[in-house]
N, C-alpha and C positions, 0 to 999 in steps of 0.2 A: 208424959202424955203418950198414950198409945197411938201409933199411926192408924189411920182409918182409910178405907178405900176411897179413891178419887171420886167415884160416882156419888158417895155419900156427901162429900165435901161440895161437889157441884150442885147437888140438890139443895143443900143448905144455903148456898150463895144464891141460887135461883129463887128460893122461897123469900130471902131477905130482900131481893131486888124486885120481888113480885113478877118474875118472869115465868112462873109456872114450874112444874116439876121437870127435871132434866129429861126424864124417860118419856114425858109427854112430847116435848119438842123434838126429841130424837125420832119418836114414832111418826110425828107429822112430817118431818123432813124425809124420812124413808118413803112415805106414802104420797108425798107431794107430786111427783111426776105423773102418777096415775089420777090424782085428784084434779090437778090444774091443767094437765095436758100441755098444749103448746105454750101456754102462759107461764108454765112452771119456771122457766129460766128468767123470765122478766119480773117476777115477784117471788122473793125468797122468804120462807118462814123464819122469823127472828125470835118470837116469843109467844106464849100463851099467857095472857093476863085476865083474870077474872072471867074465864070462859071465852075470851075474844082472841082470835089468832091475829097477831101482828106480823105483817109481811113488809119487807123492804123492797122498794122499787127504785131504779135508776132514772127511769123516764116517767115524768109526772103524767104523761098521757096514759099510762098503764093504770093509774089510780081509778079512772072511770071504769075500766074493765074489771078491776077488783070489786068494785061496788056492784056492778051488774052481775057478776058471777058468785058473789059472797055466799048467799043462802044455799045455792047448789053445792058449793064447796064445803059448807058445813055439813050438809047431808052426806056427801061422799066420804068426808073424813070420819064421820061417825060409823059409817059402813066399813071403812078400811081399818079403823082403829077401835075395836070394841071397848066400851067403857069411857071413851074420850067424849067430853061434852064441850062442844064449840058452838056458841050462840051467834057469833058474827066474825067477820073478817074486817080488819082495818089496815089500810096501807099507809105507810110512812115513806117519804122520799129520802133516799140515802144521800147524804151530802158527801161531796168529795173530800 
């Protein structure tokens, strides 16, 4: 079996786990500080599933802020990352 680039393998794993394309989440992570501003450190992009950005939060109080800002973040992400289609943002509390 021929070796293949790591990016191809990561994309395959991401597809199988329904995490979205590896290049999508990389682009989201790169744009995230400009999109989420001061909340960027409190909610970290983890995956894109079926057009929904999943972010992890440590503090459950941040979940309400994510819900409040979600549609604006979708619009900003689409401006920052041409071709990316994000229809919503969902927060998941990170467990220790």
